[in-house]
C-alpha positions as CSV (number, residue, x, y, z in Angstrom):
1,M,44.4,6.3,22.4
2,P,46.5,9.1,24.3
3,T,50.3,8.9,24.4
4,T,52.3,7.6,27.3
5,P,55.3,9.8,27.3
6,T,58.6,7.9,28.2
7,Y,61.4,10.0,27.8
8,P,62.0,13.9,26.9
9,G,60.7,14.7,23.4
10,V,57.6,15.8,20.5
11,Y,54.4,13.2,21.0
12,I,52.0,12.9,18.0
13,E,48.4,12.1,19.0
14,E,46.3,11.7,16.6
15,V,42.7,12.4,17.4
16,P,39.4,10.6,15.4
17,S,37.9,13.3,12.6
18,G,34.6,14.7,13.3
19,V,34.2,14.5,9.4
20,R,31.9,12.1,8.6
21,T,30.7,10.7,4.9
22,I,28.1,12.9,3.1
23,V,25.4,10.2,2.1
24,G,23.4,10.9,-1.2
25,V,19.9,11.8,-0.3
26,A,17.2,9.6,-2.5
27,T,16.3,11.6,-5.5
28,S,13.3,9.3,-7.2
29,I,11.1,7.9,-4.0
30,T,7.6,8.0,-5.8
31,A,4.2,7.9,-4.3
32,F,1.0,6.3,-5.9
33,V,-2.2,7.3,-4.9
34,G,-5.3,5.4,-5.8
35,R,-7.0,1.8,-5.2
36,A,-5.8,-1.1,-4.8
37,L,-7.4,-4.4,-4.4
38,R,-5.9,-5.1,-0.6
39,G,-4.6,-3.6,2.1
40,P,-4.2,-0.5,4.6
41,E,-6.0,3.0,3.6
42,N,-4.8,6.2,3.8
43,E,-1.1,4.8,5.1
44,P,1.9,5.3,3.1
45,M,3.3,1.5,2.4
46,R,7.2,1.5,1.3
47,I,7.6,-0.8,-1.8
48,Q,10.1,-1.8,-3.0
49,S,9.2,-4.3,-6.1
50,F,6.0,-5.6,-7.6
51,A,6.1,-8.4,-5.6
52,D,5.4,-6.3,-2.5
53,F,2.8,-4.9,-4.5
54,E,1.2,-8.1,-4.9
55,R,2.1,-9.4,-1.5
56,V,0.4,-6.3,0.2
57,F,-2.0,-4.6,-2.4
58,G,-3.1,-7.8,-4.3
59,G,-1.3,-7.0,-7.5
60,L,-2.6,-6.0,-10.7
61,W,-6.6,-5.2,-10.8
62,V,-8.5,-3.9,-13.9
63,D,-9.8,-1.6,-12.0
64,S,-6.7,0.0,-10.4
65,T,-5.0,2.5,-12.9
66,M,-2.6,2.6,-10.0
67,S,-1.7,-1.0,-9.4
68,Y,-0.7,-0.9,-13.3
69,A,1.4,2.4,-12.7
70,V,3.2,0.9,-10.2
71,Q,3.9,-1.9,-12.3
72,H,5.2,-0.1,-15.5
73,F,7.5,1.9,-12.5
74,F,9.6,-1.2,-11.9
75,L,9.3,-2.7,-15.3
76,N,10.9,0.8,-16.4
77,G,13.8,0.9,-13.5
78,G,12.5,2.2,-10.4
79,S,13.3,0.7,-7.5
80,D,11.2,2.7,-4.8
81,A,8.2,3.2,-4.0
82,L,5.6,4.6,-1.5
83,I,1.5,3.3,-2.1
84,V,-1.3,5.2,-0.3
85,R,-4.5,3.2,-0.8
86,L,-7.9,5.0,-1.4
87,T,-11.4,3.2,-0.9
88,N,-14.9,4.5,-1.8
89,A,-17.3,2.8,-0.6
90,A,-15.3,-0.6,0.1
91,T,-16.6,-2.6,2.9
92,T,-14.7,-5.7,4.8
93,V,-15.2,-9.1,5.2
94,E,-16.4,-10.5,8.6
95,F,-16.4,-13.7,10.5
96,S,-18.3,-14.7,13.6
97,L,-17.4,-17.4,15.8
98,A,-19.8,-19.2,18.3
99,P,-18.6,-19.5,21.7
100,S,-17.5,-22.9,23.2
101,A,-19.7,-23.1,26.1
102,G,-22.6,-20.9,27.2
103,P,-24.0,-18.3,27.8
104,S,-21.4,-16.2,26.1
105,D,-21.1,-13.9,22.6
106,N,-19.7,-14.7,19.3
107,L,-15.9,-13.7,18.6
108,E,-16.5,-11.2,16.4
109,L,-13.8,-11.3,13.4
110,E,-12.7,-9.0,10.0
111,A,-10.6,-9.0,7.0
112,S,-7.1,-7.2,7.7
113,S,-8.1,-4.8,5.5
114,S,-11.4,-4.2,3.0
115,G,-12.7,-6.0,-0.2
116,A,-14.0,-8.6,-1.7
117,W,-10.7,-10.6,-1.0
118,G,-11.6,-11.3,2.2
119,A,-14.0,-13.6,1.2
120,N,-11.2,-16.6,0.2
121,L,-10.4,-16.4,3.7
122,R,-11.1,-19.5,5.9
123,L,-10.0,-20.0,9.8
124,V,-9.9,-22.8,11.9
125,V,-10.1,-23.0,16.0
126,D,-8.6,-26.0,17.6
127,D,-7.9,-26.7,21.9
128,V,-4.3,-28.4,21.4
129,I,-3.2,-25.7,23.6
130,D,-0.4,-25.6,26.9
131,P,-0.9,-27.6,29.5
132,D,-1.1,-24.7,31.6
133,A,-3.3,-22.2,29.7
134,D,-7.1,-22.0,30.8
135,P,-8.8,-24.6,28.3
136,N,-12.4,-22.0,29.2
137,T,-10.2,-18.9,27.3
138,V,-6.9,-20.1,25.1
139,F,-7.6,-21.3,22.2
140,N,-5.2,-22.0,18.9
141,L,-6.6,-19.6,15.4
142,S,-5.3,-20.7,11.8
143,V,-5.9,-18.3,9.2
144,I,-6.0,-19.7,5.3
145,E,-6.3,-17.8,2.3
146,L,-7.9,-19.7,-0.1
147,D,-6.4,-18.8,-3.9
148,P,-10.3,-18.6,-6.1
149,A,-9.1,-20.3,-9.2
150,T,-7.8,-23.7,-7.4
151,N,-9.4,-23.4,-3.3
152,Q,-6.2,-24.5,-2.3
153,S,-4.7,-22.5,0.4
154,R,-2.4,-19.5,-0.6
155,Q,-0.8,-18.6,2.4
156,S,-1.9,-19.3,5.7
157,E,-0.6,-18.1,9.5
158,V,-1.1,-19.8,12.8
159,F,-1.7,-18.0,16.0
160,R,-1.4,-20.6,19.6
161,N,-2.3,-20.2,22.8
162,V,-4.0,-16.8,22.0
163,S,-7.0,-16.0,24.9
164,V,-10.2,-13.9,24.5
165,E,-9.0,-12.0,28.0
166,R,-8.2,-8.9,27.2
167,D,-5.4,-8.0,29.6
168,A,-3.7,-11.9,29.3
169,P,-0.5,-12.2,27.4
170,R,-1.8,-13.2,24.1
171,Y,-4.9,-11.6,23.9
172,V,-6.4,-12.8,20.3
173,G,-7.0,-9.2,19.5
174,T,-3.4,-8.0,20.0
175,V,-1.8,-10.8,18.3
176,L,-4.0,-10.5,15.2
177,K,-2.7,-6.7,15.3
178,Q,0.9,-7.1,15.2
179,E,1.1,-10.7,14.1
180,S,-1.1,-11.0,11.4
181,A,-1.5,-9.9,7.5
182,L,-4.8,-11.4,7.2
183,L,-6.9,-10.5,10.1
184,R,-8.6,-8.1,12.7
185,L,-10.3,-7.9,15.6
186,P,-12.9,-4.9,14.8
187,D,-11.6,-2.0,16.5
188,P,-14.5,-0.5,18.1
189,Y,-15.1,-4.3,18.9
190,P,-19.5,-3.9,17.5
191,A,-20.4,-5.9,20.8
192,T,-19.9,-7.7,24.3
193,L,-16.4,-9.4,24.1
194,P,-17.3,-13.4,24.7
195,T,-15.9,-14.8,28.9
196,V,-15.1,-17.8,26.7
197,R,-13.5,-19.0,23.8
198,P,-14.7,-20.2,20.6
199,A,-15.2,-23.3,20.0
200,N,-13.4,-25.9,17.8
201,V,-14.5,-25.4,13.7
202,G,-12.7,-26.7,10.8
203,S,-9.6,-28.5,9.9
204,L,-6.1,-28.2,8.3
205,D,-6.5,-31.5,6.4
206,D,-9.6,-30.7,5.1
207,L,-10.5,-26.4,4.3
208,S,-14.1,-27.2,3.4
209,T,-14.6,-27.6,7.2
210,A,-13.1,-24.3,8.0
211,A,-15.0,-21.5,8.8
212,G,-16.0,-19.2,6.4
213,P,-17.2,-15.4,6.3
214,T,-20.5,-13.9,7.7
215,T,-20.8,-10.9,5.9
216,G,-19.0,-10.5,2.3
217,G,-16.7,-7.7,1.6
218,Y,-17.1,-5.1,-1.3
219,D,-14.2,-3.5,-3.7
220,G,-16.3,-0.3,-4.1
221,V,-16.4,2.3,-6.3
222,A,-14.6,4.5,-9.1
223,L,-12.5,7.0,-6.2
224,V,-14.1,10.8,-6.8
225,A,-12.1,13.7,-5.7
226,A,-13.1,13.9,-2.4
227,Q,-11.7,11.0,-1.9
228,Y,-8.4,12.9,-3.0
229,N,-8.8,16.0,-1.5
230,G,-12.3,16.8,-0.1
231,V,-13.0,18.5,3.2
232,G,-10.8,17.2,6.4
233,T,-8.6,15.2,4.9
234,S,-5.7,17.6,5.2
235,A,-6.5,18.0,8.2
236,A,-6.7,14.0,8.9
237,K,-4.0,13.7,7.1
238,E,-5.4,11.2,4.3
239,G,-5.9,11.2,0.4
240,I,-2.9,12.6,-0.8
241,Y,-2.5,14.6,2.1
242,A,-1.6,10.6,3.8
243,L,1.5,11.4,2.3
244,A,2.7,14.1,5.2
245,K,3.2,11.0,7.3
246,A,6.2,9.3,5.0
247,D,9.1,10.5,5.9
248,L,10.8,11.2,2.1
249,F,9.2,11.1,-1.1
250,N,10.2,13.1,-4.7
251,L,8.2,12.2,-7.1
252,L,4.2,12.2,-7.0
253,C,1.9,9.6,-9.7
254,L,-2.3,10.6,-9.5
255,P,-3.2,8.1,-11.9
256,P,-6.4,9.1,-13.4
257,P,-9.7,6.8,-11.4
258,T,-10.7,5.1,-14.2
259,R,-9.1,4.1,-17.8
260,A,-12.1,6.1,-19.5
261,T,-11.3,9.8,-17.0
262,D,-8.5,12.1,-16.5
263,M,-7.8,13.2,-13.1
264,N,-9.8,15.9,-11.4
265,E,-8.2,19.0,-12.4
266,A,-8.9,20.9,-9.0
267,V,-7.0,17.0,-7.3
268,I,-3.9,18.2,-9.5
269,T,-3.5,21.8,-8.2
270,D,-4.2,21.0,-4.8
271,A,-1.7,18.0,-5.1
272,I,0.9,20.5,-7.1
273,Q,0.6,22.5,-3.8
274,F,1.6,19.5,-1.7
275,C,4.3,18.9,-3.8
276,R,5.7,22.8,-3.4
277,D,5.1,22.2,0.3
278,H,7.2,18.9,0.7
279,R,9.6,19.6,-1.9
280,A,8.7,16.8,-4.2
281,M,7.4,17.1,-8.4
282,M,4.4,15.8,-9.8
283,I,4.3,14.0,-13.0
284,V,0.9,15.1,-14.3
285,D,-1.0,12.9,-16.8
286,A,-2.1,14.1,-20.1
287,P,-5.5,14.7,-20.4
288,S,-6.8,11.2,-22.8
289,S,-8.6,14.0,-24.8
290,W,-5.2,14.5,-26.3
291,R,-5.0,12.2,-29.0
292,T,-2.2,14.4,-31.2
293,A,0.5,16.9,-30.5
294,A,-1.7,20.0,-31.8
295,A,-4.4,18.9,-29.4
296,A,-1.0,18.8,-26.9
297,V,-0.5,22.3,-27.7
298,T,-4.3,24.1,-27.8
299,G,-5.5,21.4,-24.6
300,L,-2.4,22.8,-22.8
301,S,-3.4,26.3,-22.8
302,S,-6.6,25.1,-21.6
303,F,-5.0,24.1,-18.7
304,S,-5.1,26.0,-14.8
305,S,-2.4,28.3,-14.8
306,S,-0.8,26.2,-11.7
307,V,-1.3,23.4,-13.7
308,A,0.5,24.0,-16.8
309,R,3.3,26.5,-15.5
310,D,5.0,25.5,-12.8
311,D,8.3,24.5,-11.0
312,Y,6.9,21.4,-9.2
313,A,5.2,19.7,-12.1
314,A,5.4,18.3,-15.4
315,V,2.8,17.1,-18.1
316,Y,3.5,14.2,-19.9
317,F,1.9,13.2,-23.5
318,P,1.2,11.2,-25.1
319,R,0.2,8.1,-23.4
320,V,1.8,5.0,-23.6
321,R,0.7,1.3,-25.6
322,M,1.7,-1.3,-23.9
323,A,0.4,-5.2,-23.2
324,D,-1.8,-5.6,-20.6
325,P,-0.9,-9.0,-18.8
326,L,-4.9,-8.8,-17.7
327,K,-6.5,-8.7,-21.2
328,E,-3.9,-11.4,-22.9
329,N,-1.5,-9.6,-22.9
330,R,-3.7,-6.9,-25.8
331,V,-2.5,-3.5,-26.3
332,E,-3.9,-0.7,-23.9
333,E,-3.5,2.3,-23.5
334,F,-2.0,3.7,-20.2
335,A,-1.5,7.1,-18.3
336,P,2.4,7.5,-18.5
337,C,3.3,8.2,-15.2
338,G,4.7,5.6,-13.7
339,V,6.5,4.9,-16.6
340,V,7.9,8.2,-16.8
341,A,8.8,7.7,-13.3
342,G,10.4,4.4,-13.6
343,A,13.3,6.3,-16.0
344,F,13.4,9.2,-13.8
345,A,14.8,6.5,-11.4
346,R,16.8,5.1,-13.8
347,T,18.5,7.8,-14.4
348,D,19.1,8.5,-11.6
349,A,20.9,5.6,-10.4
350,Q,23.0,4.7,-13.9
351,R,23.6,8.5,-14.4
352,G,23.1,11.1,-11.9
353,V,20.7,13.7,-10.7
354,W,22.5,16.1,-13.1
355,K,21.0,13.5,-16.0
356,A,17.8,14.6,-17.5
357,P,15.5,11.4,-17.9
358,A,15.9,12.0,-21.8
359,G,17.1,11.4,-24.7
360,Q,18.0,7.5,-25.9
361,E,19.1,6.3,-22.6
362,A,15.5,7.1,-21.7
363,T,13.9,4.7,-23.2
364,M,10.6,2.7,-22.4
């Protein structure tokens, strides 16, 4: 505040400094790319716990090596991850709600993401709406996800006073897109939008009467190289290149497509180049054929030079043996990238980036 002189003399005025505290930059945000039970495809989603992964991507899945790598990351000290879900031939569960009056088309809906998980969704429609709303076009929609083990509600969403009219303030397509984690209106819509609301169906008191899917979903098959770095993926920002949509990542993990196979070497090469372009580092899983230290030394020489000797990549051997929660906690062999990334993150948080994630502090 300017000083007001009241008599002759020397006055001192403090001017606010333009100096700002230097904020530390994240150094261990780890990106994972692979299959998951559910969740958005080719979109980097930031999570900060394995509970987040369970909620958005469905948790552990025996066919998803990525799900185990993410779990190992958080178990070993990781705290910040980006997940890119890829699929191969997966399909989405669909629903069709008959109109309350004719002639009109059915209201077509679908699960929010591909996969068989959508078969557990049930829909309830009722007409207990606001008195001022149009009873011909406005309705309430409830979406319930059942637990397949108990057939009881796992989570539910209720959308009141939604409308089939595209220009309505609560158009059902817009409301579901912005507010629902379970259901969507197909885009593009496969038919003509109905002119009247869907008929009442089901009851929240008896979910056996709720509307089920008309078309089942499919989890797809194991990923191949084309899903990671195929023709057009870079321009479309899909596969590993979906990470170009993220603000920052420091480490990249590409778990093998299946437990019995290794990551394609051409994919690894392109991923390392992508890391180089984004000043990140790739953690490369050693091939499963490297069973001994001697085999690793021999195998490293057969790796392409861009993989074996690169400032933006590191190959980790051997694979890790850990309990598998989906197999009665029997000890199984896993790719080490998630464990290693977790050790990186823990060391950065506890000791700082100047401390190598090695030695006695890098316990797993």
